HTML snippet that shows the backbone in 3Dmol.js (N, CA, C, O; Angstrom):
<script src="https://3Dmol.org/build/3Dmol-min.js"></script>
<div id="view" style="width:600px;height:400px;position:relative"></div>
<script>
const pdb = `
ATOM      1  N   MET A   1     -27.481  48.264 -69.594  1.00  0.00           N
ATOM      2  CA  MET A   1     -27.111  48.426 -68.202  1.00  0.00           C
ATOM      3  C   MET A   1     -25.699  47.892 -67.997  1.00  0.00           C
ATOM      4  O   MET A   1     -25.402  46.755 -68.365  1.00  0.00           O
ATOM      5  N   ALA A   2     -24.848  48.695 -67.423  1.00  0.00           N
ATOM      6  CA  ALA A   2     -23.453  48.303 -67.230  1.00  0.00           C
ATOM      7  C   ALA A   2     -23.329  47.337 -66.062  1.00  0.00           C
ATOM      8  O   ALA A   2     -23.975  47.510 -65.028  1.00  0.00           O
ATOM      9  N   ASP A   3     -22.500  46.330 -66.233  1.00  0.00           N
ATOM     10  CA  ASP A   3     -22.244  45.394 -65.148  1.00  0.00           C
ATOM     11  C   ASP A   3     -21.281  46.043 -64.161  1.00  0.00           C
ATOM     12  O   ASP A   3     -20.253  46.595 -64.553  1.00  0.00           O
ATOM     13  N   THR A   4     -21.621  45.971 -62.885  1.00  0.00           N
ATOM     14  CA  THR A   4     -20.723  46.498 -61.871  1.00  0.00           C
ATOM     15  C   THR A   4     -19.887  45.350 -61.334  1.00  0.00           C
ATOM     16  O   THR A   4     -20.397  44.265 -61.055  1.00  0.00           O
ATOM     17  N   LYS A   5     -18.611  45.605 -61.197  1.00  0.00           N
ATOM     18  CA  LYS A   5     -17.695  44.594 -60.699  1.00  0.00           C
ATOM     19  C   LYS A   5     -17.937  44.412 -59.209  1.00  0.00           C
ATOM     20  O   LYS A   5     -18.090  45.388 -58.475  1.00  0.00           O
ATOM     21  N   GLN A   6     -17.970  43.164 -58.766  1.00  0.00           N
ATOM     22  CA  GLN A   6     -18.188  42.889 -57.356  1.00  0.00           C
ATOM     23  C   GLN A   6     -16.965  42.226 -56.763  1.00  0.00           C
ATOM     24  O   GLN A   6     -16.247  41.488 -57.438  1.00  0.00           O
ATOM     25  N   ILE A   7     -16.739  42.502 -55.477  1.00  0.00           N
ATOM     26  CA  ILE A   7     -15.613  41.925 -54.768  1.00  0.00           C
ATOM     27  C   ILE A   7     -16.109  41.320 -53.455  1.00  0.00           C
ATOM     28  O   ILE A   7     -17.066  41.801 -52.849  1.00  0.00           O
ATOM     29  N   LYS A   8     -15.435  40.263 -53.040  1.00  0.00           N
ATOM     30  CA  LYS A   8     -15.730  39.616 -51.759  1.00  0.00           C
ATOM     31  C   LYS A   8     -14.637  40.030 -50.785  1.00  0.00           C
ATOM     32  O   LYS A   8     -13.454  39.805 -51.039  1.00  0.00           O
ATOM     33  N   VAL A   9     -15.036  40.636 -49.666  1.00  0.00           N
ATOM     34  CA  VAL A   9     -14.107  41.137 -48.658  1.00  0.00           C
ATOM     35  C   VAL A   9     -14.247  40.263 -47.417  1.00  0.00           C
ATOM     36  O   VAL A   9     -15.342  40.128 -46.871  1.00  0.00           O
ATOM     37  N   THR A  10     -13.136  39.666 -46.968  1.00  0.00           N
ATOM     38  CA  THR A  10     -13.135  38.774 -45.810  1.00  0.00           C
ATOM     39  C   THR A  10     -12.202  39.337 -44.745  1.00  0.00           C
ATOM     40  O   THR A  10     -11.085  39.756 -45.050  1.00  0.00           O
ATOM     41  N   LEU A  11     -12.658  39.347 -43.499  1.00  0.00           N
ATOM     42  CA  LEU A  11     -11.834  39.775 -42.373  1.00  0.00           C
ATOM     43  C   LEU A  11     -10.988  38.594 -41.920  1.00  0.00           C
ATOM     44  O   LEU A  11     -11.531  37.565 -41.520  1.00  0.00           O
ATOM     45  N   VAL A  12      -9.660  38.728 -41.979  1.00  0.00           N
ATOM     46  CA  VAL A  12      -8.779  37.607 -41.645  1.00  0.00           C
ATOM     47  C   VAL A  12      -7.953  37.841 -40.390  1.00  0.00           C
ATOM     48  O   VAL A  12      -7.332  36.906 -39.884  1.00  0.00           O
ATOM     49  N   LYS A  13      -7.931  39.073 -39.872  1.00  0.00           N
ATOM     50  CA  LYS A  13      -7.198  39.358 -38.647  1.00  0.00           C
ATOM     51  C   LYS A  13      -8.127  40.051 -37.660  1.00  0.00           C
ATOM     52  O   LYS A  13      -9.126  40.655 -38.050  1.00  0.00           O
ATOM     53  N   SER A  14      -7.791  39.958 -36.389  1.00  0.00           N
ATOM     54  CA  SER A  14      -8.603  40.531 -35.326  1.00  0.00           C
ATOM     55  C   SER A  14      -8.518  42.055 -35.317  1.00  0.00           C
ATOM     56  O   SER A  14      -7.524  42.641 -35.748  1.00  0.00           O
ATOM     57  N   THR A  15      -9.578  42.680 -34.819  1.00  0.00           N
ATOM     58  CA  THR A  15      -9.605  44.136 -34.710  1.00  0.00           C
ATOM     59  C   THR A  15      -9.327  44.603 -33.282  1.00  0.00           C
ATOM     60  O   THR A  15      -9.625  45.750 -32.950  1.00  0.00           O
ATOM     61  N   ILE A  16      -8.767  43.751 -32.437  1.00  0.00           N
ATOM     62  CA  ILE A  16      -8.576  44.090 -31.026  1.00  0.00           C
ATOM     63  C   ILE A  16      -7.569  45.223 -30.846  1.00  0.00           C
ATOM     64  O   ILE A  16      -7.875  46.192 -30.151  1.00  0.00           O
ATOM     65  N   ALA A  17      -6.411  45.140 -31.428  1.00  0.00           N
ATOM     66  CA  ALA A  17      -5.350  46.114 -31.145  1.00  0.00           C
ATOM     67  C   ALA A  17      -5.094  47.056 -32.320  1.00  0.00           C
ATOM     68  O   ALA A  17      -3.943  47.358 -32.634  1.00  0.00           O
ATOM     69  N   ILE A  18      -6.163  47.520 -32.969  1.00  0.00           N
ATOM     70  CA  ILE A  18      -5.970  48.440 -34.086  1.00  0.00           C
ATOM     71  C   ILE A  18      -6.559  49.803 -33.744  1.00  0.00           C
ATOM     72  O   ILE A  18      -7.252  49.955 -32.739  1.00  0.00           O
ATOM     73  N   LEU A  19      -6.280  50.778 -34.576  1.00  0.00           N
ATOM     74  CA  LEU A  19      -6.758  52.140 -34.358  1.00  0.00           C
ATOM     75  C   LEU A  19      -8.282  52.196 -34.365  1.00  0.00           C
ATOM     76  O   LEU A  19      -8.926  51.460 -35.112  1.00  0.00           O
ATOM     77  N   PRO A  20      -8.860  53.063 -33.539  1.00  0.00           N
ATOM     78  CA  PRO A  20     -10.325  53.186 -33.510  1.00  0.00           C
ATOM     79  C   PRO A  20     -10.926  53.553 -34.866  1.00  0.00           C
ATOM     80  O   PRO A  20     -12.018  53.093 -35.200  1.00  0.00           O
ATOM     81  N   ALA A  21     -10.234  54.366 -35.642  1.00  0.00           N
ATOM     82  CA  ALA A  21     -10.735  54.732 -36.971  1.00  0.00           C
ATOM     83  C   ALA A  21     -10.783  53.513 -37.885  1.00  0.00           C
ATOM     84  O   ALA A  21     -11.693  53.383 -38.704  1.00  0.00           O
ATOM     85  N   HIS A  22      -9.805  52.620 -37.745  1.00  0.00           N
ATOM     86  CA  HIS A  22      -9.786  51.410 -38.562  1.00  0.00           C
ATOM     87  C   HIS A  22     -10.886  50.450 -38.133  1.00  0.00           C
ATOM     88  O   HIS A  22     -11.447  49.741 -38.968  1.00  0.00           O
ATOM     89  N   LYS A  23     -11.203  50.418 -36.833  1.00  0.00           N
ATOM     90  CA  LYS A  23     -12.318  49.587 -36.358  1.00  0.00           C
ATOM     91  C   LYS A  23     -13.627  50.053 -36.969  1.00  0.00           C
ATOM     92  O   LYS A  23     -14.472  49.235 -37.332  1.00  0.00           O
ATOM     93  N   LYS A  24     -13.800  51.368 -37.086  1.00  0.00           N
ATOM     94  CA  LYS A  24     -15.017  51.922 -37.675  1.00  0.00           C
ATOM     95  C   LYS A  24     -15.112  51.575 -39.155  1.00  0.00           C
ATOM     96  O   LYS A  24     -16.203  51.312 -39.661  1.00  0.00           O
ATOM     97  N   ILE A  25     -13.990  51.572 -39.846  1.00  0.00           N
ATOM     98  CA  ILE A  25     -13.980  51.217 -41.262  1.00  0.00           C
ATOM     99  C   ILE A  25     -14.388  49.761 -41.446  1.00  0.00           C
ATOM    100  O   ILE A  25     -15.189  49.441 -42.325  1.00  0.00           O
ATOM    101  N   VAL A  26     -13.830  48.875 -40.608  1.00  0.00           N
ATOM    102  CA  VAL A  26     -14.163  47.453 -40.700  1.00  0.00           C
ATOM    103  C   VAL A  26     -15.655  47.250 -40.441  1.00  0.00           C
ATOM    104  O   VAL A  26     -16.305  46.466 -41.133  1.00  0.00           O
ATOM    105  N   LYS A  27     -16.194  47.951 -39.452  1.00  0.00           N
ATOM    106  CA  LYS A  27     -17.617  47.840 -39.139  1.00  0.00           C
ATOM    107  C   LYS A  27     -18.468  48.393 -40.284  1.00  0.00           C
ATOM    108  O   LYS A  27     -19.519  47.838 -40.604  1.00  0.00           O
ATOM    109  N   ALA A  28     -18.017  49.479 -40.894  1.00  0.00           N
ATOM    110  CA  ALA A  28     -18.748  50.075 -42.019  1.00  0.00           C
ATOM    111  C   ALA A  28     -18.765  49.144 -43.230  1.00  0.00           C
ATOM    112  O   ALA A  28     -19.698  49.178 -44.033  1.00  0.00           O
ATOM    113  N   LEU A  29     -17.735  48.319 -43.357  1.00  0.00           N
ATOM    114  CA  LEU A  29     -17.715  47.329 -44.435  1.00  0.00           C
ATOM    115  C   LEU A  29     -18.639  46.155 -44.142  1.00  0.00           C
ATOM    116  O   LEU A  29     -18.860  45.310 -45.010  1.00  0.00           O
ATOM    117  N   GLY A  30     -19.182  46.092 -42.927  1.00  0.00           N
ATOM    118  CA  GLY A  30     -20.116  45.038 -42.570  1.00  0.00           C
ATOM    119  C   GLY A  30     -19.455  43.794 -42.016  1.00  0.00           C
ATOM    120  O   GLY A  30     -20.060  42.722 -42.010  1.00  0.00           O
ATOM    121  N   LEU A  31     -18.221  43.919 -41.551  1.00  0.00           N
ATOM    122  CA  LEU A  31     -17.474  42.773 -41.053  1.00  0.00           C
ATOM    123  C   LEU A  31     -17.414  42.834 -39.531  1.00  0.00           C
ATOM    124  O   LEU A  31     -17.103  43.877 -38.955  1.00  0.00           O
ATOM    125  N   THR A  32     -17.717  41.708 -38.884  1.00  0.00           N
ATOM    126  CA  THR A  32     -17.748  41.711 -37.430  1.00  0.00           C
ATOM    127  C   THR A  32     -16.752  40.718 -36.842  1.00  0.00           C
ATOM    128  O   THR A  32     -15.948  41.092 -35.987  1.00  0.00           O
ATOM    129  N   LYS A  33     -16.787  39.489 -37.273  1.00  0.00           N
ATOM    130  CA  LYS A  33     -15.938  38.447 -36.708  1.00  0.00           C
ATOM    131  C   LYS A  33     -14.900  38.004 -37.729  1.00  0.00           C
ATOM    132  O   LYS A  33     -15.048  38.258 -38.924  1.00  0.00           O
ATOM    133  N   ILE A  34     -13.863  37.350 -37.260  1.00  0.00           N
ATOM    134  CA  ILE A  34     -12.859  36.808 -38.166  1.00  0.00           C
ATOM    135  C   ILE A  34     -13.534  35.797 -39.082  1.00  0.00           C
ATOM    136  O   ILE A  34     -14.384  35.022 -38.644  1.00  0.00           O
ATOM    137  N   ASN A  35     -13.159  35.807 -40.331  1.00  0.00           N
ATOM    138  CA  ASN A  35     -13.693  34.976 -41.410  1.00  0.00           C
ATOM    139  C   ASN A  35     -15.100  35.368 -41.837  1.00  0.00           C
ATOM    140  O   ASN A  35     -15.708  34.659 -42.639  1.00  0.00           O
ATOM    141  N   SER A  36     -15.634  36.468 -41.331  1.00  0.00           N
ATOM    142  CA  SER A  36     -16.894  36.967 -41.872  1.00  0.00           C
ATOM    143  C   SER A  36     -16.589  37.648 -43.201  1.00  0.00           C
ATOM    144  O   SER A  36     -15.497  38.182 -43.394  1.00  0.00           O
ATOM    145  N   PHE A  37     -17.547  37.629 -44.109  1.00  0.00           N
ATOM    146  CA  PHE A  37     -17.312  38.234 -45.421  1.00  0.00           C
ATOM    147  C   PHE A  37     -18.559  38.956 -45.895  1.00  0.00           C
ATOM    148  O   PHE A  37     -19.670  38.680 -45.441  1.00  0.00           O
ATOM    149  N   LYS A  38     -18.355  39.880 -46.810  1.00  0.00           N
ATOM    150  CA  LYS A  38     -19.423  40.610 -47.462  1.00  0.00           C
ATOM    151  C   LYS A  38     -19.052  40.772 -48.924  1.00  0.00           C
ATOM    152  O   LYS A  38     -17.874  40.826 -49.279  1.00  0.00           O
ATOM    153  N   ILE A  39     -20.058  40.846 -49.755  1.00  0.00           N
ATOM    154  CA  ILE A  39     -19.843  41.110 -51.175  1.00  0.00           C
ATOM    155  C   ILE A  39     -20.287  42.543 -51.439  1.00  0.00           C
ATOM    156  O   ILE A  39     -21.427  42.914 -51.158  1.00  0.00           O
ATOM    157  N   HIS A  40     -19.382  43.337 -51.976  1.00  0.00           N
ATOM    158  CA  HIS A  40     -19.621  44.752 -52.243  1.00  0.00           C
ATOM    159  C   HIS A  40     -19.395  45.035 -53.721  1.00  0.00           C
ATOM    160  O   HIS A  40     -18.661  44.318 -54.401  1.00  0.00           O
ATOM    161  N   ASN A  41     -20.044  46.103 -54.209  1.00  0.00           N
ATOM    162  CA  ASN A  41     -19.710  46.625 -55.527  1.00  0.00           C
ATOM    163  C   ASN A  41     -18.385  47.361 -55.415  1.00  0.00           C
ATOM    164  O   ASN A  41     -18.134  48.049 -54.425  1.00  0.00           O
ATOM    165  N   ALA A  42     -17.547  47.220 -56.417  1.00  0.00           N
ATOM    166  CA  ALA A  42     -16.205  47.810 -56.374  1.00  0.00           C
ATOM    167  C   ALA A  42     -16.265  49.265 -56.838  1.00  0.00           C
ATOM    168  O   ALA A  42     -15.868  49.583 -57.960  1.00  0.00           O
ATOM    169  N   ASN A  43     -16.765  50.146 -55.967  1.00  0.00           N
ATOM    170  CA  ASN A  43     -16.760  51.568 -56.288  1.00  0.00           C
ATOM    171  C   ASN A  43     -15.622  52.258 -55.532  1.00  0.00           C
ATOM    172  O   ASN A  43     -14.940  51.632 -54.720  1.00  0.00           O
ATOM    173  N   ASP A  44     -15.427  53.522 -55.799  1.00  0.00           N
ATOM    174  CA  ASP A  44     -14.289  54.242 -55.221  1.00  0.00           C
ATOM    175  C   ASP A  44     -14.346  54.305 -53.699  1.00  0.00           C
ATOM    176  O   ASP A  44     -13.310  54.206 -53.041  1.00  0.00           O
ATOM    177  N   ALA A  45     -15.535  54.468 -53.132  1.00  0.00           N
ATOM    178  CA  ALA A  45     -15.663  54.569 -51.678  1.00  0.00           C
ATOM    179  C   ALA A  45     -15.253  53.257 -51.006  1.00  0.00           C
ATOM    180  O   ALA A  45     -14.503  53.268 -50.030  1.00  0.00           O
ATOM    181  N   ILE A  46     -15.735  52.147 -51.516  1.00  0.00           N
ATOM    182  CA  ILE A  46     -15.404  50.839 -50.937  1.00  0.00           C
ATOM    183  C   ILE A  46     -13.924  50.535 -51.124  1.00  0.00           C
ATOM    184  O   ILE A  46     -13.275  50.053 -50.195  1.00  0.00           O
ATOM    185  N   LEU A  47     -13.382  50.804 -52.297  1.00  0.00           N
ATOM    186  CA  LEU A  47     -11.970  50.536 -52.550  1.00  0.00           C
ATOM    187  C   LEU A  47     -11.067  51.394 -51.671  1.00  0.00           C
ATOM    188  O   LEU A  47      -9.996  50.946 -51.262  1.00  0.00           O
ATOM    189  N   GLY A  48     -11.487  52.623 -51.377  1.00  0.00           N
ATOM    190  CA  GLY A  48     -10.715  53.481 -50.481  1.00  0.00           C
ATOM    191  C   GLY A  48     -10.709  52.953 -49.058  1.00  0.00           C
ATOM    192  O   GLY A  48      -9.680  52.992 -48.383  1.00  0.00           O
ATOM    193  N   MET A  49     -11.862  52.456 -48.597  1.00  0.00           N
ATOM    194  CA  MET A  49     -11.929  51.877 -47.256  1.00  0.00           C
ATOM    195  C   MET A  49     -11.074  50.618 -47.170  1.00  0.00           C
ATOM    196  O   MET A  49     -10.394  50.391 -46.169  1.00  0.00           O
ATOM    197  N   ILE A  50     -11.108  49.810 -48.211  1.00  0.00           N
ATOM    198  CA  ILE A  50     -10.297  48.588 -48.237  1.00  0.00           C
ATOM    199  C   ILE A  50      -8.812  48.934 -48.214  1.00  0.00           C
ATOM    200  O   ILE A  50      -8.030  48.250 -47.554  1.00  0.00           O
ATOM    201  N   ALA A  51      -8.418  49.978 -48.922  1.00  0.00           N
ATOM    202  CA  ALA A  51      -7.008  50.378 -48.954  1.00  0.00           C
ATOM    203  C   ALA A  51      -6.510  50.799 -47.575  1.00  0.00           C
ATOM    204  O   ALA A  51      -5.345  50.572 -47.249  1.00  0.00           O
ATOM    205  N   LYS A  52      -7.371  51.411 -46.758  1.00  0.00           N
ATOM    206  CA  LYS A  52      -6.982  51.842 -45.417  1.00  0.00           C
ATOM    207  C   LYS A  52      -6.702  50.667 -44.487  1.00  0.00           C
ATOM    208  O   LYS A  52      -5.788  50.731 -43.666  1.00  0.00           O
ATOM    209  N   VAL A  53      -7.484  49.592 -44.610  1.00  0.00           N
ATOM    210  CA  VAL A  53      -7.369  48.463 -43.670  1.00  0.00           C
ATOM    211  C   VAL A  53      -6.982  47.177 -44.400  1.00  0.00           C
ATOM    212  O   VAL A  53      -7.402  46.090 -44.002  1.00  0.00           O
ATOM    213  N   ASN A  54      -6.193  47.289 -45.454  1.00  0.00           N
ATOM    214  CA  ASN A  54      -5.851  46.116 -46.263  1.00  0.00           C
ATOM    215  C   ASN A  54      -5.052  45.070 -45.491  1.00  0.00           C
ATOM    216  O   ASN A  54      -5.027  43.905 -45.886  1.00  0.00           O
ATOM    217  N   TYR A  55      -4.401  45.465 -44.398  1.00  0.00           N
ATOM    218  CA  TYR A  55      -3.621  44.509 -43.609  1.00  0.00           C
ATOM    219  C   TYR A  55      -4.519  43.572 -42.788  1.00  0.00           C
ATOM    220  O   TYR A  55      -4.033  42.599 -42.211  1.00  0.00           O
ATOM    221  N   LEU A  56      -5.810  43.859 -42.734  1.00  0.00           N
ATOM    222  CA  LEU A  56      -6.754  43.018 -41.991  1.00  0.00           C
ATOM    223  C   LEU A  56      -7.630  42.159 -42.900  1.00  0.00           C
ATOM    224  O   LEU A  56      -8.324  41.263 -42.420  1.00  0.00           O
ATOM    225  N   LEU A  57      -7.604  42.422 -44.201  1.00  0.00           N
ATOM    226  CA  LEU A  57      -8.588  41.856 -45.117  1.00  0.00           C
ATOM    227  C   LEU A  57      -7.972  40.963 -46.185  1.00  0.00           C
ATOM    228  O   LEU A  57      -6.780  41.028 -46.485  1.00  0.00           O
ATOM    229  N   LYS A  58      -8.845  40.121 -46.746  1.00  0.00           N
ATOM    230  CA  LYS A  58      -8.539  39.380 -47.961  1.00  0.00           C
ATOM    231  C   LYS A  58      -9.622  39.778 -48.967  1.00  0.00           C
ATOM    232  O   LYS A  58     -10.811  39.735 -48.652  1.00  0.00           O
ATOM    233  N   VAL A  59      -9.213  40.161 -50.165  1.00  0.00           N
ATOM    234  CA  VAL A  59     -10.142  40.644 -51.174  1.00  0.00           C
ATOM    235  C   VAL A  59     -10.070  39.733 -52.389  1.00  0.00           C
ATOM    236  O   VAL A  59      -8.986  39.423 -52.884  1.00  0.00           O
ATOM    237  N   GLU A  60     -11.246  39.302 -52.870  1.00  0.00           N
ATOM    238  CA  GLU A  60     -11.320  38.418 -54.044  1.00  0.00           C
ATOM    239  C   GLU A  60     -12.357  38.972 -55.012  1.00  0.00           C
ATOM    240  O   GLU A  60     -13.332  39.601 -54.599  1.00  0.00           O
ATOM    241  N   ASN A  61     -12.141  38.736 -56.288  1.00  0.00           N
ATOM    242  CA  ASN A  61     -13.148  39.076 -57.289  1.00  0.00           C
ATOM    243  C   ASN A  61     -14.246  38.018 -57.282  1.00  0.00           C
ATOM    244  O   ASN A  61     -13.990  36.834 -57.060  1.00  0.00           O
ATOM    245  N   VAL A  62     -15.478  38.474 -57.530  1.00  0.00           N
ATOM    246  CA  VAL A  62     -16.605  37.533 -57.566  1.00  0.00           C
ATOM    247  C   VAL A  62     -17.017  37.347 -59.009  1.00  0.00           C
ATOM    248  O   VAL A  62     -17.950  36.595 -59.293  1.00  0.00           O
TER     249      VAL A  62
END
`;
const viewer = $3Dmol.createViewer("view");
viewer.addModel(pdb, "pdb");
viewer.setStyle({}, {cartoon: {color: "spectrum"}});
viewer.zoomTo();
viewer.render();
</script>
């Protein structure tokens, strides 16, 4: 069984004055409040969403 790489995604900036599409991406990542975090598998879909809103996030390897 192959090990899947995991990443920790943390919301570090507010979503108040950003595009509605970017708000939906942040919500889809499971992030609600500043400093909330989620651990995701690093697949293409998640990495693409992170690339769209990278100015709001901090990403770390787990």
